[in-house]
C-alpha positions in Angstrom: 108.0 125.4 99.2 105.6 123.6 96.9 108.3 121.1 95.9 109.2 120.5 99.6 105.5 119.7 100.5 105.4 117.4 97.5 108.6 115.5 98.7 107.1 115.1 102.2 103.9 113.8 101.2 105.6 111.4 98.8 107.8 110.1 101.7 104.6 109.3 103.8 103.1 107.6 101.0 100.2 110.1 100.2 101.4 110.8 96.8 102.8 108.5 94.1 106.6 109.3 94.1 106.6 110.3 90.6 103.6 112.3 90.3 105.0 115.7 91.4 108.6 115.3 91.0 110.6 117.4 88.5 109.8 116.0 85.1 112.9 115.0 83.1 114.5 117.8 81.2 113.7 117.7 77.4 115.0 120.1 74.9 112.3 122.2 73.5 113.5 124.3 70.6 112.1 127.6 69.6 110.0 127.2 66.7 111.0 128.7 63.3 108.9 130.0 60.3 109.0 126.7 58.7 107.8 124.8 61.8 103.9 124.1 61.4 101.9 120.9 62.0 101.2 118.7 59.1 97.8 117.3 58.3 97.3 114.0 56.2 96.1 113.9 52.7 92.4 114.7 52.5 92.5 117.1 55.4 93.2 120.9 55.5 95.0 122.7 58.3 94.6 126.4 59.2 95.9 128.6 62.0 93.0 130.6 63.6 94.6 132.0 66.8 97.7 133.1 68.5 99.1 134.6 71.5 96.6 132.5 73.6 99.0 131.6 76.6 99.6 128.3 78.1 96.6 126.5 76.5 95.5 123.5 78.6 91.9 123.1 77.6 89.4 124.2 74.9 85.4 124.3 74.7 83.1 125.6 72.4 79.4 127.0 72.9 77.3 128.4 70.0 80.5 128.8 67.7 82.3 130.7 70.3 85.6 129.2 71.3 86.8 129.2 75.0 90.5 128.8 75.8 91.8 127.9 79.2 95.2 129.6 79.9 96.8 127.8 82.6 99.7 130.2 83.2 97.6 133.2 83.7 94.7 131.5 85.3 92.1 132.9 83.0 89.6 132.1 80.2 89.9 133.7 76.8 86.6 134.0 74.5 87.2 133.9 70.8 84.3 134.8 68.5 83.7 134.4 64.8 81.3 137.1 64.0 81.2 136.6 60.2 81.1 132.9 60.5 84.0 132.4 58.1 85.8 130.1 60.3 88.5 132.6 61.4 87.7 134.2 64.9 87.7 138.0 64.7 87.1 139.1 68.3 89.0 138.0 71.4 88.4 139.1 75.1 89.1 137.9 78.5 85.9 136.1 79.7 87.0 135.2 83.1 90.1 135.3 85.4 91.0 134.4 89.0 91.3 130.5 88.9 94.0 128.6 90.9 96.0 126.4 88.8 93.1 125.4 86.4 93.7 122.3 84.3 90.5 121.2 82.5 87.4 122.7 80.9 84.2 121.1 79.2 81.1 122.6 77.9 77.4 121.3 78.0 74.8 123.4 76.2 75.4 126.9 77.5 77.4 126.1 80.6 81.2 125.8 81.2 82.7 123.5 83.8 86.3 124.4 84.9 88.7 122.3 87.2 91.4 123.8 89.2 93.1 123.3 92.5 89.9 124.2 94.7 87.5 121.9 92.6 85.1 122.0 89.7 83.4 125.5 88.9 80.1 126.1 86.8 79.5 129.2 84.9 76.7 130.3 82.4 78.6 131.1 79.2 75.9 133.7 78.0 76.1 135.6 74.7 78.3 138.5 75.8 82.0 138.5 75.3 82.7 138.6 78.8 80.8 137.8 81.9 79.5 139.9 85.0 78.8 136.9 87.2 80.8 134.7 89.5 81.3 131.1 88.9 80.0 128.5 91.5 82.0 126.0 93.1 80.0 122.6 92.6 82.5 120.3 93.5 85.1 121.3 96.3 88.0 119.0 96.6 87.0 118.0 100.1 85.7 115.0 98.4 89.2 114.0 97.7 90.4 110.8 99.2 93.8 112.1 99.9 94.3 115.8 100.7 97.7 115.8 98.9 95.9 115.5 95.5 94.9 119.2 95.7 98.3 119.6 93.9 97.3 117.3 91.0 95.1 118.1 88.0 91.5 117.2 87.9 90.4 115.7 84.5 86.5 116.1 83.7 84.1 115.1 81.1 80.4 115.3 80.6 77.8 112.7 79.6 76.0 113.7 76.5 72.7 112.4 77.7 72.3 112.5 81.5 74.6 115.6 81.6 76.5 114.1 84.7 80.0 115.2 85.1 82.9 112.7 85.5 85.6 113.8 87.8 89.0 112.1 88.0 89.9 112.8 91.7 92.8 110.9 92.8 92.4 107.2 92.4 88.6 107.5 91.9 86.3 108.5 89.1 83.5 110.5 90.7 80.1 111.2 89.1 78.4 114.5 89.9 74.7 115.0 89.2 74.7 118.6 87.8 71.1 119.2 89.0 71.1 117.8 92.5 74.8 118.0 93.0 74.9 114.6 94.6 78.3 113.0 94.3 79.0 109.1 94.0 82.1 106.9 93.1 81.8 105.8 89.5 84.9 103.6 89.6 88.1 103.1 91.4 91.6 102.4 90.6 93.2 99.0 92.0 96.7 100.5 91.6 97.8 103.3 94.0 100.5 104.6 91.7 98.0 105.0 88.8 96.8 108.4 87.6 94.1 109.5 85.3 95.4 111.9 82.6 92.3 112.6 80.5 88.6 111.5 80.2 86.5 111.4 77.1 82.9 110.1 76.6 81.5 108.7 73.3 78.3 110.0 71.9 76.6 106.8 73.3 77.8 107.8 76.8 80.6 105.3 77.3 83.4 106.9 79.6 87.1 106.4 78.5 90.0 107.2 80.6 93.7 107.7 79.7 95.8 106.0 82.5 99.4 106.1 83.4 102.1 105.4 86.1 105.8 105.7 85.9 106.3 102.9 83.4 103.3 102.6 81.2 100.2 104.2 79.8 96.8 103.0 78.5 93.4 104.1 77.3 90.4 102.0 78.5 86.6 102.0 78.8 85.1 102.2 82.3 82.0 100.6 83.7 80.1 101.8 86.8 81.0 100.3 90.2 84.1 98.6 89.0 87.9 98.8 89.7 90.2 99.4 86.8 93.9 99.1 86.0 96.1 99.2 83.1 95.5 96.2 80.8 98.3 93.9 79.6 100.0 94.8 76.2 99.6 98.4 77.1 101.9 101.1 75.9 105.2 100.6 77.7 106.7 103.8 76.3 104.7 105.6 78.7 103.3 108.1 76.0 102.0 111.2 78.1 98.4 112.1 76.9 97.1 115.6 77.6 93.7 115.3 75.9 91.3 113.2 74.0 88.1 113.5 72.2 85.8 111.2 70.2 84.8 112.0 66.7 83.1 109.9 64.0 86.3 108.1 62.9 87.4 107.2 66.4 89.3 108.7 69.2 91.7 111.6 68.6 94.7 111.9 71.3 96.9 114.8 72.0 100.2 113.1 73.1 103.6 114.5 73.8 106.7 112.7 74.9 109.4 111.9 72.6 107.4 112.2 69.3 104.6 114.8 69.9 101.6 114.3 67.5 97.8 114.0 67.5 97.2 110.5 67.1 94.0 108.5 66.2 92.6 105.3 67.3 89.9 103.9 64.8 86.8 101.6 66.0 87.2 97.9 65.2 84.1 95.6 66.0 82.7 98.1 68.4 85.8 98.9 70.3 89.0 101.0 69.8 92.1 99.6 67.9 94.8 98.6 70.2 97.4 100.7 68.6 97.4 104.6 67.6 98.1 105.7 64.3 99.8 109.2 63.6 97.4 111.9 62.4 98.6 115.3 62.9 102.5 115.5 62.8 105.3 118.0 62.3 105.8 119.1 65.9 109.5 118.1 65.5 112.3 118.0 63.1 115.5 115.9 62.7 118.3 116.6 65.0 122.0 116.3 64.2 122.0 113.3 66.5 121.2 110.2 64.9 117.7 108.7 65.7 116.9 112.0 67.7 114.2 114.7 67.2 114.4 118.5 67.9 110.9 119.1 69.4 109.7 122.6 68.8 106.0 122.2 69.9 103.4 119.9 71.7 99.7 119.7 71.2 98.1 120.3 74.6 94.2 120.5 74.0 91.8 119.3 71.4 88.2 119.9 70.8 85.5 118.7 68.3 83.2 121.4 66.6 79.5 120.9 65.7 80.5 120.8 61.8 82.9 117.9 62.2 86.1 119.9 62.1 88.4 119.8 65.2 90.5 122.3 66.7 93.7 121.7 68.8 96.2 124.0 70.6 100.0 124.1 70.5 101.6 125.1 73.9 104.8 126.3 72.9 103.7 128.8 70.0 100.5 129.7 71.9 98.4 129.0 68.6 95.0 127.4 67.6 94.7 125.3 64.4 91.5 123.9 62.7 91.6 120.7 61.0 88.7 120.2 58.4 88.2 117.7 55.5 89.6 119.0 52.4 87.2 120.6 49.7 85.9 118.1 47.1 85.9 118.8 43.4 82.7 118.8 41.4 83.1 118.2 37.8 80.8 119.7 35.2 81.5 118.8 31.5 80.4 120.9 28.7 80.4 119.1 25.3 80.9 121.0 22.2 79.6 119.2 19.0 80.3 120.2 15.4 76.8 121.7 15.2 77.8 124.3 17.9 79.1 127.6 16.7 81.8 129.5 18.5 79.1 131.8 19.9 77.0 128.9 21.3 80.2 127.1 22.9 81.4 130.5 24.4 77.9 131.0 25.9 77.7 127.8 27.5 81.0 128.3 29.3 80.3 131.9 30.3 77.2 130.9 32.0 79.4 128.7 34.5 81.7 131.4 34.9 79.0 133.7 36.2 78.8 131.5 39.2 80.1 132.7 42.5 82.3 129.6 42.8 85.9 129.4 41.7 86.4 127.6 38.2 89.2 125.9 36.3 89.3 124.8 32.5 90.3 121.4 31.4 91.1 120.9 27.5 90.8 117.8 25.4 91.8 118.0 21.8 94.5 120.2 20.1 92.3 122.9 18.4 93.2 125.4 21.4 96.4 126.9 20.1 97.2 128.9 23.3 96.3 126.6 26.2 99.1 128.1 28.3 97.4 131.6 28.3 94.4 130.2 30.0 93.9 132.0 33.4 92.3 130.6 36.4 88.4 131.3 36.2 88.5 133.1 32.8 88.2 132.0 29.2 88.5 135.7 27.8 91.8 134.9 26.0 90.8 131.7 24.6 87.2 132.0 23.6 87.9 133.3 20.3 90.1 130.5 19.5 87.6 127.8 20.3 87.1 125.2 17.5 84.6 122.4 17.0 86.6 119.8 18.9 85.2 118.5 22.2 86.5 119.8 25.5 85.4 119.8 29.2 84.8 122.7 31.5 85.4 121.6 35.1 84.0 123.7 37.9 85.6 123.2 41.4 84.2 124.2 44.8 87.0 125.3 47.2 86.7 126.4 50.7 88.6 129.7 51.4 89.3 128.7 54.9 90.6 125.3 54.2 94.1 125.8 52.9 96.8 123.1 53.6 99.4 123.8 56.1 99.8 127.5 55.3 103.0 129.2 56.9 102.6 132.2 59.1 
């Protein structure tokens, strides 16, 4: 019935013809044990959650992670009690939405958009809520009734706490205190859709736009009309979510080559082209020039410590991306005046720290270097001679291991 209604509305011009038609068939293969995303050099990737449903949005409040499960129309709450970067508690926070699509957090408040509009609820410290959300933006504000079938991208201004809502061909601005609604910007193109919104720390609103042939990411100014710029992405790369971080914009995109791409800042604006950042969602196909896609990034979120978390829809997993641990070198010089006991004492003082350690030797006086174990000198301390060697102490983040298999 929903499909019939969509065709009827398209016929009478209330919807873009491409917006609600059946999407083109793409072969999504079942992920194997070897199929995991890959992070670039200098970054570590770790799985932090699984069996979380059809993830369409992520949000974080007080180190708790909120996961919007579109298929089961619910919010799951994940809590990291011991603060080791791995959630150890999972509960259903709220259920009962109607085709939810987006979610954002502002201080201690969650905003969720679904077919009825935008809801607001206080997150609280409990694992689940005992209060009902409030509908603060009913979709009666929509210019075309037919867009109740469409998604409702939202974003929050970091300073004014206003909420931006992509409602049809309009970007609305909602004052979350007075609940007054105004039109922030409007589209010149009736076939244009807004797929995602993101706000910079300075408060500049950016929108991911698309029609049936092309896609683009542009900044928006108040009281203006917007359209896709010349030279935009003619491959029509679908964008599910995007978020700003210190190095630029992170983009969760699907299409023929799913990935998390990034755009860096150049002279105060975003670079015109995206670069691949998190890859590995596909593998080579027996057909030349084709890829066998096993997964797609569907949501992305920035954490307070600079890490970011993304969701993979097909395997229902969450992944954390962080900068790899840096090595701190401490060199111990052993001179000819030092006895074996003095040299051994210097090294053992370092070994007594809580950090992992490794030994780097210089010189040929150590006869059994191959017997050196990680973090221990017990087997070699008796063979120390008067040559110089260095003892390097490394700091490793236990939770930042690169691309571990399940």
